[in-house]
MARMAR-682206 format. One record per residue: residue in three letters; y, x, z of N, C-alpha, C in turn. Coordinates in Angstrom, 2 decimals, always signed. Each point is the difference from the previous one (the first is absolute). Example, Ala and Ser with C-alpha at 12.3 -4.5 7.8 and 13.67 -1.06 7.14 Angstrom:
2
REC   res      n.py      n.px      n.pz     ca.py     ca.px     ca.pz      c.py      c.px      c.pz
REC   ALA     -5.69    +13.19     +7.80     +1.19     -0.89     +0.00     +1.20     +0.90     +0.00
REC   SER     +1.05     -0.35     -0.72     +1.19     +0.82     +0.06     +1.09     -0.77     +0.73
//
This chain:
131
REC   res      n.py      n.px      n.pz     ca.py     ca.px     ca.pz      c.py      c.px      c.pz
REC   ILE    +77.43   +102.74   +106.94     +1.17     +0.86     +0.23     +0.60     +0.22     -1.04
REC   PRO     +1.33     +0.13     -0.17     +0.76     +0.16     -0.95     +0.27     +1.53     -0.76
REC   MET     -0.02     -0.12     -1.31     -0.22     +1.46     -0.55     +1.41     +0.63     +0.42
REC   GLN     -0.04     +1.49     +0.43     +1.09     +0.51     +0.18     +0.23     +1.16     -0.84
REC   SER     +1.05     +0.19     -0.67     +0.50     +1.09     -0.81     +1.33     +0.17     +0.01
REC   THR     +0.26     +1.17     -0.43     +1.06     +0.65     -0.12     +0.85     -0.43     -1.54
REC   PHE     +1.44     -0.32     +0.45     +0.50     -0.41     -1.00     +0.26     +1.18     -0.82
REC   ASP     -0.06     -0.23     -1.34     +0.36     +1.26     -1.02     +0.62     -0.57     -1.25
REC   GLU     +1.50     +0.03     -0.29     +0.67     -0.64     -0.87     -0.31     +0.37     -1.57
REC   THR     -0.76     +1.16     -0.09     -0.56     +0.09     -1.23     -1.02     -0.56     -0.48
REC   GLU     -0.68     -0.53     +1.14     -0.98     -1.03     -0.53     +0.52     -1.33     -0.43
REC   ILE     +1.14     -0.29     +0.49     +0.71     -1.50     -0.42     +0.77     +0.56     -1.41
REC   ARG     +0.29     +1.03     -0.18     +0.54     +0.29     -1.55     -1.35     -0.21     -1.11
REC   SER     -0.97     +0.67     +0.25     -1.11     -0.28     -0.73     -0.47     -1.30     -0.11
REC   ALA     +0.09     -0.87     +1.09     -0.53     -1.30     +0.18     +1.05     -0.98     -1.10
REC   GLU     +1.38     +0.49     -0.10     +1.32     -0.38     -0.68     -0.77     +0.28     -1.42
REC   ARG     -0.25     +1.27     -0.59     -0.36     +0.03     -1.36     -1.17     -0.47     -0.45
REC   ALA     -1.03     +0.03     +1.07     -1.41     -1.08     -0.53     +0.73     -1.41     -0.19
REC   LEU     +0.91     -0.55     +0.68     +0.29     -1.48     -0.12     +0.59     -0.07     -1.39
REC   GLN     +1.10     +1.08     -0.17     +0.98     -0.14     -1.25     -1.21     +0.30     -1.32
REC   ASN     -0.73     +0.77     +0.00     -1.03     -0.01     -1.11     -1.00     -1.38     -0.06
REC   ALA     -0.23     -0.27     +0.98     -0.78     -1.37     -0.08     +0.72     -0.92     -0.19
REC   LEU     +1.35     -0.11     +0.08     +0.85     -1.21     -0.58     +0.11     +0.05     -1.68
REC   GLU     -0.21     +0.97     -0.27     +0.27     +0.59     -1.66     -1.43     -0.11     -0.51
REC   SER     -1.04     -0.48     +0.79     -1.22     +0.17     -0.63     -0.91     -1.18     -0.88
REC   PRO     -0.42     +0.28     -1.04     -0.48     -0.96     -1.04     -0.76     -1.28     +0.85
REC   ASP     -0.71     +0.42     +1.07     -0.65     -1.02     +0.91     +1.23     -0.49     +0.79
REC   ALA     +0.62     -1.41     -0.32     +0.57     -0.56     +0.79     -0.18     -0.10     +1.25
REC   THR     -1.24     +0.09     +0.65     +0.12     -0.19     +1.54     -0.52     +1.21     +0.62
REC   ALA     +0.52     +1.23     -0.48     -0.33     +1.10     +0.51     +1.07     +0.39     +1.15
REC   TRP     +1.11     -0.57     -0.03     +0.71     +0.32     +1.33     -0.23     -0.85     +1.16
REC   VAL     -0.85     -1.19     -0.49     -0.12     -0.66     +1.26     -0.90     +0.83     +1.20
REC   TYR     -0.73     +0.94     -0.34     -1.08     +0.86     +0.50     +0.53     +0.91     +0.87
REC   HIS     +1.39     +0.07     -0.09     +0.90     +0.68     +0.84     +0.75     -0.42     +1.15
REC   TYR     -0.71     -1.49     -0.04     +0.88     -0.74     +1.18     -1.31     -0.45     +0.99
REC   THR     +0.32     -0.17     +1.31     -0.98     -0.48     +0.95     -0.48     -1.51     -0.17
REC   ASP     -1.31     +0.09     +0.54     -0.55     -1.54     -0.21     +1.17     -1.07     +0.24
REC   ASP     +0.73     +0.07     +1.34     +0.77     -0.71     +0.33     +1.50     +0.21     -0.22
REC   ALA     +0.33     +0.64     -1.13     +0.94     +0.37     -0.31     +1.16     -1.22     -0.18
REC   VAL     +1.59     +0.17     +0.21     +0.46     -0.95     -0.19     +1.12     +0.27     -1.19
REC   PHE     +0.44     -0.27     -0.97     +0.70     +0.26     -1.28     +1.10     -1.01     +0.07
REC   VAL     +1.37     +0.41     +0.07     +1.12     -0.98     -0.39     +0.99     +0.70     -1.00
REC   GLY     -0.14     -0.62     -1.20     +0.93     +0.51     -1.08     +1.25     -0.82     +0.03
REC   PRO     +1.06     +0.22     -0.85     +1.64     -0.69     +0.21     -0.45     -1.28     -0.42
REC   GLY     +0.64     -1.00     +1.02     +0.10     -1.08     -0.17     -1.19     -0.89     -0.16
REC   ALA     -1.25     +0.59     +0.62     -1.38     -0.63     -0.13     -0.47     -0.18     +1.23
REC   PRO     -0.86     -0.93     +0.22     -1.15     +0.05     +1.12     -0.57     +1.12     +0.14
REC   ALA     -0.23     +0.15     +1.36     -1.14     +0.90     +0.30     -1.40     -0.31     -0.41
REC   VAL     -0.70     +1.37     -0.78     -1.16     -0.14     -0.33     -1.09     +0.82     +0.96
REC   GLN     -0.78     -0.61     +0.69     -0.72     +0.45     +1.17     -1.37     +0.28     -0.36
REC   GLY     -0.48     +1.20     +0.19     -1.71     +0.41     -0.18     +0.05     +0.41     -1.36
REC   ARG     -1.28     +1.00     -0.04     -0.09     +0.33     -1.31     -0.50     -0.94     -1.06
REC   GLU     -1.10     -1.07     +0.51     -0.09     -0.97     -1.17     +1.04     -0.65     -0.37
REC   ALA     +1.06     -0.24     +0.61     +1.18     -0.69     -0.27     +0.74     +0.91     -1.20
REC   LEU     +0.02     +1.11     +0.25     +0.79     +1.42     -0.75     -0.91     -0.08     -1.49
REC   LEU     -1.18     -0.23     +0.06     -0.91     +0.27     -0.97     +0.41     -1.38     -1.08
REC   ALA     +0.20     -0.99     +0.53     +0.41     -1.26     -0.72     +1.52     +0.16     -0.41
REC   MET     +0.91     +0.78     +0.53     +1.16     -0.09     -0.30     +0.00     +1.03     -1.30
REC   THR     -0.75     +0.92     -0.13     -0.18     +0.75     -1.15     +0.09     -0.76     -1.48
REC   LYS     -0.88     -1.26     +0.13     -0.17     -0.66     -1.08     +1.38     -0.34     -0.54
REC   ALA     +1.04     -0.21     +0.70     +1.25     -0.35     -0.60     +1.01     +1.20     -0.28
REC   MET     -0.41     +1.14     +0.31     +0.88     +1.05     -0.30     +0.00     +0.68     -1.38
REC   ARG     +1.15     +0.64     -0.52     -0.11     +0.57     -1.03     -0.19     +1.61     +0.34
REC   PRO     -0.66     +0.50     -1.20     -0.45     +1.61     +0.29     +1.44     +0.49     +0.37
REC   LEU     -0.21     +1.22     +0.79     +1.48     +0.59     +0.22     -0.22     +1.56     -0.84
REC   SER     +1.14     +0.26     +0.18     -0.09     +1.75     -0.42     +1.26     +0.66     +0.48
REC   SER     +0.21     +1.16     +0.23     +1.11     +1.18     +0.61     +0.17     -0.66     +1.41
REC   VAL     -0.83     -0.08     +0.64     -0.16     -0.53     +1.30     +0.30     +1.18     +0.70
REC   SER     +1.26     -0.08     +1.04     +0.75     +0.93     +1.06     -0.02     -0.60     +1.39
REC   LEU     -0.40     +0.68     +0.70     -0.08     -0.18     +1.56     +0.42     +1.25     +0.68
REC   VAL     +1.32     -0.18     +0.42     +0.97     +1.36     +0.68     +0.15     -0.66     +1.43
REC   ALA     -0.56     +0.91     +0.89     +0.20     -0.20     +1.46     +0.90     +0.71     +0.52
REC   LEU     +0.92     -0.76     +0.32     +1.38     +0.69     +0.68     +0.00     +0.37     +1.66
REC   ARG     -0.89     -0.87     +0.43     -0.65     +0.48     +1.53     -1.22     -0.37     +0.50
REC   THR     -0.56     +0.67     +0.45     -1.54     +0.00     +0.72     -0.19     +0.07     +1.01
REC   GLU     -0.55     -0.80     +0.80     +0.04     +0.37     +1.59     -1.68     -0.35     -0.13
REC   GLY     -0.83     +0.51     +1.25     -1.31     -0.34     +0.24     -0.62     +0.64     +1.30
REC   SER     -0.97     -0.60     +0.57     -0.66     +0.11     +1.10     -1.31     +0.03     -0.08
REC   GLY     -1.18     +0.47     +0.26     -1.23     -0.04     -0.02     -0.40     -0.78     -1.54
REC   ASN     -0.49     -0.80     +0.11     -0.61     -0.94     -1.23     +1.12     -0.93     -0.69
REC   ILE     +1.02     +0.03     +0.50     +1.19     -0.94     -0.69     +1.06     +0.71     -0.18
REC   ALA     +0.77     -0.22     -1.26     +1.12     +0.71     -0.34     +0.98     -1.19     -0.74
REC   TYR     +1.12     +0.26     -0.61     +0.59     -0.91     -0.70     +1.01     +1.20     -0.79
REC   THR     +0.28     -0.94     -1.41     +1.00     +0.79     -0.66     +0.93     -1.17     -0.12
REC   TYR     +1.21     +0.55     -0.43     +1.24     -0.94     -0.27     +0.31     +1.15     -1.28
REC   GLY     +0.39     -0.96     -1.32     +0.30     +0.98     -1.08     +0.41     -1.06     -1.21
REC   GLU     -0.15     +0.41     -1.08     +0.70     -0.72     -1.26     -1.35     +0.15     -0.80
REC   GLY     -0.15     -1.27     -0.83     -1.02     -0.08     -0.97     +0.54     -0.53     -1.49
REC   SER     -0.70     +0.58     -0.97     +0.31     -0.84     -1.44     -1.32     +0.10     -0.85
REC   TRP     +0.15     -0.80     -0.74     -1.16     -0.18     -1.19     +0.74     -0.77     -1.30
REC   VAL     -0.81     +0.12     -1.02     +0.32     -0.68     -1.10     -1.09     -1.13     -0.41
REC   ASN     +0.40     -0.87     -0.15     -0.95     -1.32     +0.07     -0.62     +0.16     -1.68
REC   GLY     -1.35     +0.24     -0.16     -0.60     +0.31     -1.25     -0.20     +1.35     -0.28
REC   ARG     -0.96     +0.42     -1.02     -0.32     +1.12     -0.37     +0.56     +0.08     -1.24
REC   PRO     +0.54     +1.44     -0.54     +0.33     +0.43     -1.45     -1.20     -0.39     -0.81
REC   PRO     +0.44     -0.60     -1.02     +1.47     +0.18     -0.83     +0.50     -1.49     +0.45
REC   ARG     -0.73     -1.12     +0.93     +0.75     -1.26     +0.11     +0.33     -0.10     +1.49
REC   THR     +1.21     +0.71     +0.26     +0.48     -0.15     +1.45     +1.04     -1.06     +0.15
REC   GLY     +0.31     -0.18     +1.03     +1.10     -0.81     +0.58     +0.87     +0.71     +0.73
REC   THR     +0.43     -1.07     +1.03     +0.96     +0.50     +0.92     -0.26     +1.12     +1.08
REC   THR     +0.95     +0.51     +0.57     -0.46     +1.06     +0.85     +0.42     -0.74     +1.50
REC   THR     -0.73     +0.05     +0.94     +0.17     -0.54     +1.37     +0.45     +1.03     +1.10
REC   HIS     +0.66     -0.30     +0.81     +0.59     +1.01     +0.90     -0.23     -0.56     +1.51
REC   VAL     -0.40     +0.56     +0.83     -0.31     -0.30     +1.38     +0.33     +0.76     +1.05
REC   ARG     +0.20     -0.30     +1.11     +0.01     +0.70     +1.23     -1.38     -0.69     +0.71
REC   LEU     -0.46     +0.96     +0.66     -1.44     -0.14     +0.46     +0.04     +0.41     +1.32
REC   VAL     -1.04     -0.48     +0.84     -0.41     +0.23     +1.11     -1.85     -0.24     +0.19
REC   ILE     -0.45     +1.08     +0.09     -1.42     +0.26     -0.22     -0.62     +0.36     +1.45
REC   VAL     -0.98     -0.99     +0.58     -0.72     +0.67     +1.35     -1.15     +0.12     -0.54
REC   TRP     -0.46     +1.47     +0.28     -1.39     +0.39     -0.31     -0.90     +0.35     +1.24
REC   ARG     -1.25     -0.11     -0.36     -0.84     -0.19     +1.32     -1.26     +1.07     -0.77
REC   LYS     -0.24     +0.91     +1.05     -1.23     +0.99     -0.55     -1.01     -0.74     +0.65
REC   GLU     -1.13     -0.37     -0.99     -0.87     -0.88     +0.41     -1.44     +0.95     +0.33
REC   GLU     -1.08     -0.61     +0.56     -1.12     +0.88     +0.57     -0.62     +0.81     -1.11
REC   ASP     +0.15     -0.19     -1.17     -0.38     +0.94     -1.02     +0.84     +1.09     -0.43
REC   GLY     +1.20     +0.32     +0.71     +0.87     +0.99     -0.09     +1.41     -0.32     -1.17
REC   VAL     -0.39     -1.05     -0.42     +0.76     -0.28     -1.28     +1.39     -0.70     +0.59
REC   TRP     +1.33     +0.42     -0.38     +1.11     -0.88     +0.31     +0.02     -0.93     -1.03
REC   ARG     +0.15     -1.24     +0.60     +0.26     -1.35     -0.74     +1.07     -0.59     +0.31
REC   VAL     +0.86     -0.87     -0.87     +1.02     -0.92     +0.29     -0.60     -1.25     +0.85
REC   THR     +0.65     -0.03     +1.19     -0.15     -1.39     +0.82     +1.00     -0.91     -0.02
REC   GLN     +1.23     +0.50     -0.27     +0.92     -1.10     -0.14     +1.31     +0.63     -0.93
REC   GLU     +0.54     -0.67     -1.06     +0.81     +0.33     -0.85     +1.08     -0.98     -0.09
REC   LEU     +1.30     +0.32     -0.05     +1.01     -0.86     -0.17     +1.12     +0.67     -1.17
REC   LEU     +0.07     -0.94     -1.20     +0.92     +0.65     -0.99     +1.08     -1.05     +0.08
REC   ASN     +1.32     +0.56     -0.45     +1.15     -0.82     -0.29     +0.69     +0.32     -1.19
REC   ALA     +0.13     -0.63     -0.62     +0.92     +0.26     -1.32     +1.09     +1.06     +0.21
REC   ALA     +0.20     +0.88     -0.52     +1.35     +0.94     -0.18     +0.35     +0.12     -0.98
REC   PRO     +1.75     +0.20     -0.36     +0.44     +0.23     -1.12     -0.54     +1.50     -0.80
REC   ALA     -0.09     -0.29     -1.40     -0.14     +1.37     -0.59     +0.75     +1.15     +0.67
REC   ALA     -0.72     +1.22     +0.02     +0.98     +1.31     +0.41     +0.96     +0.44     -1.11
//
């Protein structure tokens, strides 16, 4: 029997803040646990990465991030599925050795799992011009 729940947008905002914090964590793999086991991640101009194990492997090639910002411009949801459309940005590297700032448009599909935690099940990033 599928889990039934009432969609609460404040829970999505909380999940976004937790993901932002995890992306800035000294633990390079912390963000991966905010994604479902079967998550699909597609970055700008890159092939899809499917599953938590593949996401963990992807962390080995990533630079640390700082100043991560996820801004939802629209959120819709029903039951245990929600999506956000928005904008994101981050600085590649941590102070004092930082690099370029990346700006993206994003669509994130969230799924509330059996443990009651909202996790990213699909994410699509598209390069955006700097604001």
